[in-house]
Backbone as a chain_set.jsonl record, in Angstrom:
{"seq": "MNRPRRKALIEWGVILLVAVIASFLIRAYAVQTFYIPSGSMEPTLHVGDRILVNKLSARFGTINIGDIIVFKAPPSEHCDDGNYPDLVKRVIGLPGDVMTSKGNTVYVNGHALKEPWTLFPDLNPQITKVKVPANNYYVMGDNRANSCDSRFWGTVPRSDIIGKAFFRIWPLSRIGFL", "coords": {"N": [[9.393, 41.781, -20.664], [6.945, 42.081, -18.198], [7.269, 42.653, -14.638], [5.421, 41.267, -12.733], [4.493, 39.183, -14.366], [6.849, 37.752, -14.987], [7.554, 36.926, -12.419], [5.417, 35.181, -11.843], [5.863, 33.203, -13.798], [8.336, 32.191, -12.913], [7.554, 31.18, -10.402], [5.722, 29.145, -11.221], [7.498, 27.551, -12.649], [9.201, 26.649, -10.586], [7.32, 25.225, -9.045], [6.623, 23.196, -10.89], [9.133, 21.935, -11.205], [9.576, 20.978, -8.568], [7.409, 19.193, -8.405], [8.108, 17.286, -10.388], [10.533, 16.281, -9.361], [9.566, 15.222, -6.926], [7.866, 13.2, -7.921], [9.738, 11.446, -9.116], [11.193, 10.671, -6.832], [9.189, 9.398, -5.319], [8.561, 7.235, -7.025], [11.029, 5.923, -7.058], [11.474, 5.21, -4.378], [9.076, 4.64, -2.948], [6.413, 3.905, -4.223], [5.639, 1.983, -7.082], [4.693, 1.222, -10.457], [3.893, -1.888, -12.062], [3.882, -4.183, -14.795], [2.029, -7.043, -15.745], [3.379, -9.764, -17.251], [2.939, -12.473, -17.804], [0.931, -15.499, -17.458], [1.217, -16.639, -14.943], [0.169, -15.902, -12.473], [-2.559, -16.119, -12.627], [-5.752, -16.964, -11.341], [-5.701, -14.481, -10.129], [-4.114, -12.285, -11.062], [-3.969, -11.106, -14.372], [-2.537, -11.478, -17.684], [-1.275, -8.459, -18.859], [-2.394, -6.893, -16.882], [-1.937, -4.083, -14.712], [-0.177, -3.181, -11.854], [0.132, -1.64, -8.595], [2.946, -1.299, -6.544], [4.101, -1.406, -3.292], [6.972, -0.245, -2.147], [8.091, 0.477, 0.274], [6.884, -1.139, 2.217], [8.066, -3.618, 1.918], [10.679, -3.032, 2.526], [10.65, -1.932, 5.131], [8.553, -3.121, 6.49], [6.635, -6.093, 7.34], [6.671, -9.303, 5.773], [4.295, -11.561, 4.762], [2.758, -14.849, 4.676], [0.843, -15.37, 1.812], [1.043, -12.809, 0.807], [1.507, -10.902, -2.163], [4.328, -10.492, -4.022], [6.836, -8.502, -5.7], [9.859, -9.146, -7.264], [13.397, -9.263, -7.995], [14.271, -11.188, -10.785], [15.577, -14.465, -10.417], [19.038, -15.166, -11.099], [19.63, -17.683, -11.972], [17.428, -18.797, -13.255], [15.481, -21.516, -14.204], [13.589, -21.953, -16.143], [11.553, -21.804, -19.078], [10.265, -19.225, -19.169], [10.083, -16.79, -20.26], [12.049, -13.774, -20.484], [12.221, -11.982, -18.128], [12.992, -9.157, -16.133], [11.941, -8.723, -13.612], [9.843, -10.507, -11.348], [6.538, -11.653, -10.401], [5.037, -13.107, -7.706], [3.369, -15.224, -5.253], [3.856, -15.285, -1.747], [4.481, -18.189, 0.011], [5.952, -19.426, 1.912], [7.843, -18.696, 4.791], [10.917, -17.376, 6.319], [12.653, -20.0, 7.889], [10.512, -21.79, 7.768], [9.347, -25.111, 6.989], [8.861, -26.611, 3.993], [6.699, -28.72, 2.143], [4.96, -30.956, -0.092], [2.06, -32.862, -0.957], [0.334, -34.658, -3.268], [-1.976, -32.344, -4.38], [-1.685, -30.586, -2.336], [-0.146, -28.146, -0.366], [2.171, -28.102, 2.257], [3.036, -26.404, 5.168], [5.312, -26.385, 7.611], [4.266, -28.847, 8.353], [1.513, -28.46, 8.352], [-1.439, -28.21, 6.441], [-1.647, -25.819, 3.885], [-3.94, -23.259, 3.604], [-5.33, -22.151, 0.717], [-7.017, -19.936, -0.668], [-6.722, -18.407, -2.894], [-6.019, -19.698, -5.241], [-7.094, -21.267, -8.207], [-6.05, -23.143, -9.712], [-4.687, -25.693, -8.724], [-2.769, -27.629, -9.43], [0.049, -29.314, -8.63], [2.841, -29.77, -9.987], [6.072, -29.839, -10.662], [6.243, -31.63, -7.508], [6.721, -30.29, -4.161], [9.674, -30.874, -2.757], [10.946, -31.774, 0.436], [11.955, -28.884, 1.99], [13.768, -26.502, 3.823], [13.181, -23.186, 4.48], [15.642, -20.791, 4.129], [17.13, -18.377, 6.449], [16.088, -14.994, 6.117], [14.947, -15.41, 3.589], [12.391, -16.324, 1.182], [9.764, -18.505, 0.218], [8.203, -18.827, -2.82], [5.344, -18.974, -5.0], [3.471, -19.147, -8.056], [-0.016, -18.396, -8.558], [-1.234, -19.84, -10.546], [-0.416, -22.762, -10.754], [0.313, -24.758, -12.643], [1.412, -23.308, -14.651], [3.616, -21.848, -13.796], [6.777, -20.657, -13.104], [8.702, -21.022, -10.422], [9.661, -21.063, -6.92], [9.877, -23.819, -6.713], [11.462, -24.551, -8.805], [13.771, -22.856, -8.903], [14.474, -22.248, -6.306], [14.544, -20.376, -3.172], [13.65, -16.892, -2.504], [15.774, -14.261, -1.816], [15.44, -11.783, 0.739], [16.643, -9.375, 0.124], [16.334, -9.179, -2.61], [13.732, -8.546, -3.002], [11.443, -6.297, -4.297], [9.039, -5.071, -3.637], [5.672, -5.112, -2.177], [2.76, -6.066, -3.832], [-0.238, -4.216, -4.008], [-2.454, -3.037, -5.203], [-4.533, -3.123, -8.054], [-4.403, -1.322, -10.992], [-5.094, -1.389, -13.623], [-6.789, -3.508, -15.857], [-9.468, -1.074, -16.014], [-11.895, -2.288, -15.47], [-11.292, -4.194, -13.6], [-10.211, -2.913, -11.452], [-8.831, -2.397, -8.206], [-8.1, -3.374, -4.748], [-5.638, -5.836, -3.919]], "CA": [[8.364, 41.105, -19.902], [6.741, 42.844, -16.964], [7.72, 41.994, -13.414], [4.478, 40.269, -12.197], [4.431, 38.019, -15.255], [8.088, 36.996, -14.782], [7.455, 36.289, -11.099], [4.482, 34.061, -11.977], [6.545, 32.152, -14.552], [9.329, 31.585, -12.024], [6.817, 30.379, -9.415], [5.227, 27.94, -11.886], [8.668, 26.726, -12.952], [9.622, 26.018, -9.335], [6.287, 24.235, -8.713], [6.784, 22.089, -11.824], [10.373, 21.25, -10.86], [9.336, 20.241, -7.317], [6.506, 18.077, -8.72], [8.869, 16.275, -11.126], [11.468, 15.655, -8.41], [8.759, 14.419, -6.003], [7.395, 11.986, -8.605], [10.877, 10.542, -9.249], [11.498, 10.123, -5.505], [8.12, 8.46, -4.959], [8.735, 6.026, -7.831], [12.267, 5.237, -6.685], [11.541, 4.74, -2.999], [7.81, 4.358, -2.262], [5.398, 3.168, -4.99], [5.975, 1.851, -8.496], [3.775, 0.379, -11.216], [4.471, -3.023, -12.777], [3.057, -4.825, -15.809], [2.018, -8.501, -15.609], [3.683, -10.262, -18.591], [2.634, -13.891, -18.008], [-0.261, -16.002, -16.778], [1.569, -17.443, -13.767], [-0.595, -15.494, -11.29], [-4.005, -16.238, -12.856], [-6.756, -15.992, -11.75], [-5.58, -13.225, -9.376], [-3.596, -11.272, -11.986], [-3.983, -11.571, -15.751], [-1.583, -10.855, -18.598], [-1.66, -7.099, -19.209], [-2.765, -6.106, -15.697], [-0.929, -3.186, -14.142], [-0.334, -3.159, -10.4], [0.96, -0.748, -7.784], [3.767, -2.032, -5.59], [4.574, -0.606, -2.172], [8.365, -0.582, -1.885], [8.401, 0.71, 1.686], [6.408, -2.251, 3.037], [9.054, -4.699, 1.863], [11.924, -2.579, 3.142], [10.512, -1.654, 6.559], [7.441, -3.856, 7.084], [6.739, -7.546, 7.385], [6.179, -10.061, 4.632], [3.505, -12.66, 5.316], [2.214, -15.836, 3.74], [-0.302, -14.833, 1.088], [1.394, -11.539, 0.168], [2.007, -10.944, -3.531], [5.529, -9.661, -4.051], [7.612, -8.329, -6.923], [11.265, -9.328, -6.904], [14.327, -9.432, -9.11], [14.306, -12.575, -11.254], [16.828, -15.145, -10.062], [19.95, -15.302, -12.239], [19.688, -19.08, -12.416], [16.072, -19.251, -13.555], [15.556, -22.742, -14.995], [12.334, -22.131, -16.858], [11.366, -21.061, -20.314], [9.147, -18.39, -18.723], [10.361, -15.433, -20.727], [13.275, -13.193, -19.943], [11.725, -10.815, -17.424], [13.913, -8.758, -15.061], [11.227, -8.781, -12.338], [8.779, -11.505, -11.317], [5.462, -11.452, -9.435], [4.587, -14.396, -7.164], [2.773, -15.174, -3.919], [4.666, -15.867, -0.68], [3.824, -19.297, 0.709], [6.835, -19.898, 2.966], [8.641, -17.657, 5.449], [12.194, -17.871, 6.839], [12.551, -21.03, 8.922], [9.433, -22.742, 7.48], [9.662, -26.328, 6.252], [7.877, -26.742, 2.918], [6.538, -29.991, 1.444], [3.637, -31.101, -0.698], [1.603, -34.217, -1.263], [-0.796, -34.449, -4.16], [-2.114, -30.921, -4.703], [-1.71, -29.834, -1.083], [1.123, -27.619, 0.132], [2.271, -28.156, 3.712], [3.995, -25.497, 5.794], [5.575, -26.894, 8.958], [3.395, -29.999, 8.597], [0.1, -28.086, 8.306], [-1.921, -27.894, 5.089], [-1.796, -24.39, 3.638], [-5.22, -22.867, 3.025], [-5.0, -21.306, -0.424], [-8.242, -19.518, -1.356], [-6.373, -17.591, -4.052], [-5.687, -20.452, -6.446], [-8.075, -22.155, -8.829], [-5.244, -24.082, -10.478], [-3.806, -26.227, -7.681], [-1.913, -28.706, -9.897], [1.431, -29.18, -8.154], [3.741, -30.619, -10.711], [6.552, -30.864, -9.748], [5.949, -31.535, -6.085], [7.724, -29.603, -3.332], [10.429, -31.794, -1.915], [11.152, -31.142, 1.745], [12.955, -27.824, 1.966], [13.662, -25.513, 4.888], [13.43, -21.853, 3.937], [16.741, -20.172, 4.878], [16.919, -17.057, 7.055], [15.995, -13.863, 5.183], [14.508, -15.883, 2.289], [10.965, -16.598, 1.094], [9.357, -19.494, -0.774], [7.134, -18.194, -3.59], [4.738, -19.728, -6.094], [2.396, -18.487, -8.775], [-1.343, -18.959, -8.294], [-1.48, -20.779, -11.636], [0.698, -23.678, -10.493], [0.728, -25.499, -13.834], [2.05, -22.38, -15.585], [4.407, -20.941, -12.975], [8.168, -20.949, -12.803], [8.764, -20.45, -9.086], [10.651, -21.616, -5.992], [10.047, -25.256, -6.952], [12.47, -24.719, -9.846], [15.007, -22.126, -8.676], [14.754, -22.012, -4.887], [13.921, -19.284, -2.434], [13.958, -15.512, -2.887], [16.361, -13.486, -0.718], [14.724, -10.539, 1.034], [17.324, -8.263, -0.552], [15.878, -9.132, -4.005], [12.319, -8.157, -3.046], [11.241, -4.893, -4.644], [7.909, -4.568, -2.86], [4.445, -5.889, -2.106], [1.67, -5.575, -4.676], [-1.397, -3.947, -3.17], [-3.595, -2.453, -5.919], [-4.563, -3.258, -9.512], [-4.885, -0.067, -11.571], [-5.535, -1.63, -14.998], [-7.8, -2.725, -16.557], [-10.412, -0.377, -15.144], [-12.979, -3.191, -15.08], [-10.83, -5.026, -12.486], [-9.475, -2.054, -10.529], [-9.112, -2.665, -6.804], [-7.043, -3.885, -3.879], [-5.318, -7.259, -4.09]], "C": [[8.198, 41.867, -18.582], [7.034, 41.974, -15.743], [6.717, 40.979, -12.852], [4.408, 39.004, -13.059], [5.676, 37.142, -15.084], [8.058, 36.265, -13.447], [6.534, 35.077, -11.157], [5.127, 32.9, -12.736], [7.592, 31.442, -13.696], [8.646, 30.705, -10.987], [6.315, 29.078, -10.032], [6.371, 27.003, -12.255], [9.155, 25.974, -11.729], [8.623, 24.929, -8.935], [6.426, 22.998, -9.595], [8.038, 21.27, -11.499], [10.202, 20.413, -9.585], [8.441, 19.028, -7.585], [7.245, 16.953, -9.442], [9.832, 15.544, -10.191], [10.712, 14.757, -7.441], [8.295, 13.13, -6.667], [8.537, 10.982, -8.791], [11.225, 9.897, -7.903], [10.453, 9.103, -5.071], [8.295, 7.156, -5.716], [9.965, 5.237, -7.387], [12.199, 4.593, -5.307], [10.216, 4.299, -2.379], [6.862, 3.465, -3.057], [5.807, 3.151, -6.457], [4.921, 0.983, -9.177], [4.557, -0.737, -11.905], [3.416, -3.62, -13.69], [3.152, -6.335, -15.613], [2.211, -9.116, -16.999], [3.269, -11.714, -18.854], [1.408, -14.292, -17.199], [0.026, -16.779, -15.506], [0.787, -17.077, -12.512], [-2.113, -15.524, -11.515], [-4.587, -17.184, -11.819], [-6.645, -14.637, -11.034], [-5.159, -12.073, -10.277], [-3.524, -11.869, -13.38], [-2.902, -10.864, -16.558], [-2.116, -9.478, -18.986], [-2.13, -6.259, -18.037], [-1.606, -5.203, -15.313], [-1.225, -3.054, -12.65], [0.54, -2.091, -9.783], [1.676, -1.591, -6.746], [4.316, -1.071, -4.558], [5.993, -1.06, -1.83], [8.723, -0.442, -0.402], [7.992, -0.467, 2.563], [7.393, -3.409, 3.025], [10.337, -4.307, 2.582], [11.795, -2.466, 4.665], [9.425, -2.464, 7.254], [7.702, -5.346, 7.128], [6.186, -8.141, 6.099], [5.525, -11.308, 5.197], [3.113, -13.657, 4.238], [0.95, -15.248, 3.124], [-0.017, -13.505, 0.413], [1.862, -11.799, -1.26], [3.173, -9.975, -3.598], [6.093, -9.572, -5.468], [9.07, -8.395, -6.504], [12.101, -9.474, -8.166], [14.363, -10.909, -9.494], [15.63, -13.221, -10.875], [17.734, -15.304, -11.284], [19.98, -16.716, -12.79], [18.293, -19.625, -12.694], [16.141, -20.413, -14.54], [14.324, -22.972, -15.842], [12.349, -21.344, -18.15], [10.141, -20.171, -20.11], [9.305, -16.961, -19.228], [11.632, -14.93, -20.077], [12.918, -11.893, -19.25], [12.679, -10.444, -16.289], [13.275, -8.852, -13.678], [10.103, -9.801, -12.453], [7.769, -11.15, -10.243], [4.974, -12.828, -9.001], [3.987, -14.169, -5.78], [3.689, -15.873, -2.92], [3.87, -17.003, -0.037], [4.699, -19.885, 1.81], [7.734, -18.789, 3.474], [9.969, -18.229, 5.94], [11.978, -18.855, 7.987], [11.454, -22.053, 8.682], [9.988, -23.958, 6.741], [8.523, -26.569, 5.272], [7.888, -28.151, 2.35], [5.195, -29.954, 0.727], [3.351, -32.571, -0.909], [0.341, -34.059, -2.081], [-0.824, -32.982, -4.554], [-2.144, -30.042, -3.455], [-0.3, -29.426, -0.687], [1.075, -27.663, 1.653], [3.371, -27.21, 4.176], [4.127, -25.937, 7.243], [4.603, -28.004, 9.332], [1.91, -29.707, 8.543], [-0.29, -27.713, 6.874], [-2.148, -26.388, 4.969], [-3.153, -24.13, 2.998], [-4.927, -21.841, 1.939], [-6.262, -20.894, -1.187], [-7.965, -18.76, -2.647], [-6.146, -18.396, -5.321], [-6.848, -21.318, -6.921], [-7.366, -23.234, -9.636], [-4.238, -24.75, -9.54], [-2.806, -27.277, -8.146], [-0.462, -28.466, -9.506], [2.328, -30.173, -8.867], [4.889, -29.747, -11.197], [6.138, -30.598, -8.294], [7.041, -30.733, -5.376], [8.409, -30.673, -2.494], [10.718, -31.058, -0.615], [12.298, -30.137, 1.674], [12.697, -26.884, 3.129], [14.059, -24.162, 4.307], [14.529, -21.195, 4.774], [16.346, -18.823, 5.485], [16.943, -15.993, 5.966], [15.664, -14.279, 3.751], [13.027, -16.232, 2.362], [10.711, -17.607, -0.02], [8.141, -18.921, -1.486], [6.637, -19.126, -4.68], [3.705, -18.859, -6.78], [1.07, -19.139, -8.442], [-1.733, -19.988, -9.347], [-0.33, -21.779, -11.64], [1.21, -24.405, -11.731], [1.499, -24.62, -14.814], [2.924, -21.379, -14.831], [5.816, -21.477, -12.767], [8.451, -20.259, -11.474], [9.8, -21.16, -8.223], [10.842, -23.119, -6.143], [11.188, -25.509, -7.932], [13.804, -24.067, -9.502], [15.264, -21.74, -7.228], [14.091, -20.768, -4.318], [14.387, -17.92, -2.923], [14.557, -14.781, -1.683], [15.583, -12.182, -0.507], [15.352, -9.353, 0.307], [16.908, -8.13, -2.019], [14.418, -8.687, -4.131], [12.204, -6.659, -3.274], [10.105, -4.306, -3.823], [6.728, -5.515, -2.886], [3.375, -5.239, -2.981], [0.45, -5.343, -3.79], [-2.612, -3.449, -3.934], [-3.457, -2.683, -7.418], [-5.141, -1.975, -10.081], [-5.381, -0.231, -13.007], [-5.754, -3.101, -15.197], [-8.812, -2.121, -15.568], [-11.545, -1.278, -14.675], [-12.588, -4.081, -13.898], [-10.039, -4.216, -11.458], [-9.827, -2.426, -9.08], [-7.915, -3.219, -6.06], [-6.86, -5.377, -4.099], [-5.386, -7.976, -2.762]], "O": [[9.177, 42.245, -17.938], [7.044, 40.745, -15.811], [7.145, 39.876, -12.51], [4.28, 37.896, -12.54], [5.564, 35.917, -15.041], [8.49, 35.116, -13.355], [6.848, 34.042, -10.57], [4.955, 31.741, -12.358], [7.715, 30.218, -13.756], [9.109, 29.597, -10.719], [6.465, 28.016, -9.429], [6.22, 25.784, -12.18], [9.488, 24.792, -11.816], [9.023, 23.837, -8.533], [6.355, 21.874, -9.1], [7.995, 20.04, -11.519], [10.64, 19.263, -9.537], [8.69, 17.949, -7.047], [7.027, 15.782, -9.135], [9.928, 14.317, -10.233], [11.159, 13.646, -7.157], [8.325, 12.071, -6.041], [8.321, 9.78, -8.637], [11.52, 8.703, -7.848], [10.796, 8.058, -4.518], [8.191, 6.08, -5.126], [9.932, 4.007, -7.35], [12.801, 3.542, -5.086], [10.24, 3.627, -1.348], [6.537, 2.367, -2.604], [6.259, 4.156, -7.005], [4.327, 0.111, -8.544], [5.717, -0.565, -12.28], [2.22, -3.573, -13.402], [4.234, -6.855, -15.342], [1.322, -9.012, -17.845], [3.248, -12.144, -20.007], [0.915, -13.529, -16.369], [-0.841, -17.513, -15.031], [0.744, -17.869, -11.57], [-2.87, -15.013, -10.69], [-3.918, -18.151, -11.456], [-7.432, -13.734, -11.318], [-5.776, -11.008, -10.259], [-3.073, -13.001, -13.555], [-2.415, -9.8, -16.175], [-3.271, -9.346, -19.393], [-2.256, -5.041, -18.165], [-0.443, -5.522, -15.559], [-2.367, -2.843, -12.242], [1.552, -1.684, -10.354], [1.085, -2.487, -6.142], [4.92, -0.053, -4.896], [6.183, -2.146, -1.281], [9.572, -1.175, 0.105], [8.669, -0.769, 3.545], [7.535, -4.109, 4.028], [11.003, -5.153, 3.178], [12.703, -2.85, 5.402], [9.375, -2.496, 8.484], [8.835, -5.804, 6.976], [5.339, -7.546, 5.433], [6.117, -12.023, 6.006], [3.134, -13.349, 3.046], [0.099, -14.7, 3.824], [-0.767, -13.103, -0.477], [2.531, -12.796, -1.531], [3.037, -8.794, -3.278], [5.86, -10.441, -6.309], [9.471, -7.781, -5.515], [11.591, -9.765, -9.248], [14.472, -11.777, -8.629], [16.685, -12.599, -10.996], [17.245, -15.55, -12.386], [20.321, -16.922, -13.955], [18.008, -20.786, -12.401], [16.781, -20.309, -15.586], [14.051, -24.111, -16.223], [13.064, -20.352, -18.291], [9.12, -20.333, -20.778], [8.717, -16.033, -18.673], [12.213, -15.595, -19.219], [13.271, -10.816, -19.73], [13.129, -11.324, -15.556], [13.974, -9.038, -12.682], [9.488, -9.948, -13.509], [8.087, -10.438, -9.291], [4.546, -13.627, -9.833], [4.079, -13.08, -5.212], [4.237, -16.934, -3.215], [2.737, -16.811, 0.402], [4.247, -20.747, 2.565], [8.314, -18.035, 2.693], [10.133, -19.449, 5.974], [11.229, -18.587, 8.926], [11.454, -23.1, 9.33], [10.952, -23.863, 5.982], [7.367, -26.714, 5.67], [8.953, -28.718, 2.102], [4.398, -29.036, 0.918], [4.253, -33.401, -1.023], [-0.611, -33.407, -1.651], [0.181, -32.435, -5.008], [-2.576, -28.891, -3.511], [0.62, -30.244, -0.673], [0.067, -27.308, 2.264], [4.483, -27.216, 3.648], [3.167, -25.869, 8.011], [4.167, -28.099, 10.479], [1.107, -30.631, 8.677], [0.436, -26.994, 6.187], [-2.76, -25.768, 5.838], [-3.478, -24.715, 1.966], [-4.346, -20.79, 2.207], [-6.545, -21.45, -2.248], [-8.889, -18.498, -3.417], [-6.086, -17.808, -6.4], [-7.493, -22.009, -6.133], [-8.008, -24.133, -10.179], [-3.057, -24.406, -9.56], [-2.047, -27.783, -7.32], [0.176, -27.532, -9.99], [2.541, -31.288, -8.391], [4.67, -28.951, -12.111], [5.744, -29.491, -7.927], [8.13, -30.524, -5.912], [7.791, -31.295, -1.63], [10.728, -29.827, -0.591], [13.436, -30.476, 1.351], [11.555, -26.509, 3.395], [15.13, -24.012, 3.72], [14.38, -21.052, 5.988], [15.356, -18.213, 5.082], [17.718, -16.079, 5.014], [16.046, -13.594, 2.803], [12.47, -16.413, 3.445], [11.358, -17.571, -1.066], [7.155, -18.568, -0.84], [7.382, -19.948, -5.213], [3.133, -17.952, -6.175], [1.033, -20.314, -8.08], [-2.49, -20.914, -9.055], [0.609, -21.659, -12.427], [2.411, -24.642, -11.856], [2.168, -25.133, -15.711], [2.969, -20.201, -15.184], [6.011, -22.604, -12.313], [8.439, -19.029, -11.407], [10.717, -21.791, -8.748], [11.879, -23.644, -5.736], [11.815, -26.568, -7.893], [14.859, -24.642, -9.772], [16.189, -20.976, -6.952], [13.188, -20.192, -4.925], [15.373, -17.801, -3.65], [13.913, -14.692, -0.638], [15.127, -11.561, -1.467], [14.645, -8.423, -0.082], [17.108, -7.071, -2.615], [13.926, -8.475, -5.239], [12.789, -5.858, -2.545], [10.195, -3.168, -3.362], [6.763, -6.569, -3.52], [3.116, -4.039, -2.89], [0.136, -6.163, -2.927], [-3.71, -3.433, -3.379], [-2.388, -2.463, -7.988], [-6.242, -1.572, -9.707], [-6.013, 0.674, -13.552], [-4.941, -3.895, -14.724], [-8.977, -2.601, -14.447], [-12.101, -1.061, -13.598], [-13.462, -4.663, -13.256], [-9.277, -4.786, -10.677], [-10.979, -2.731, -8.774], [-6.866, -3.496, -6.641], [-7.808, -6.09, -4.425], [-5.149, -9.182, -2.7]]}, "num_chains": 1, "name": "protein.A"}
């Protein structure tokens, strides 16, 4: 093999190796895709949707009410909601918040929570008065009647949060920011 051809092959090999390593690092530490396996987040996310999750925002940024997060499923999940290692829910309570509900209204620190994201407000079971512990978050699915969430297994520790969902990449007909 002549020298210029060998040099070009080595250069392309190095470029390919760097690209593969960069993609693994990005997936491990910055952005990852997730598949939506259940209808607990309808109408926002449907079964089969694929989303991008920003891992850095959960590690170094703030988490706010209304954010959609991906987190490790609690070991004591009390629902027949499938056996998924990761769950996707919406944050409705922050550390130190007092959560309650009456009828179909969620109250955070005594104030009704405005929830433009849910079309399925049925709150059964109700939220009994609970104070969200430090470094924990109260989460619920947008499809309340079909969501196994903090009402059943409690709050989510920040250390279990993988990241914040920010973009739907599939299906193409519903592509866009969340």
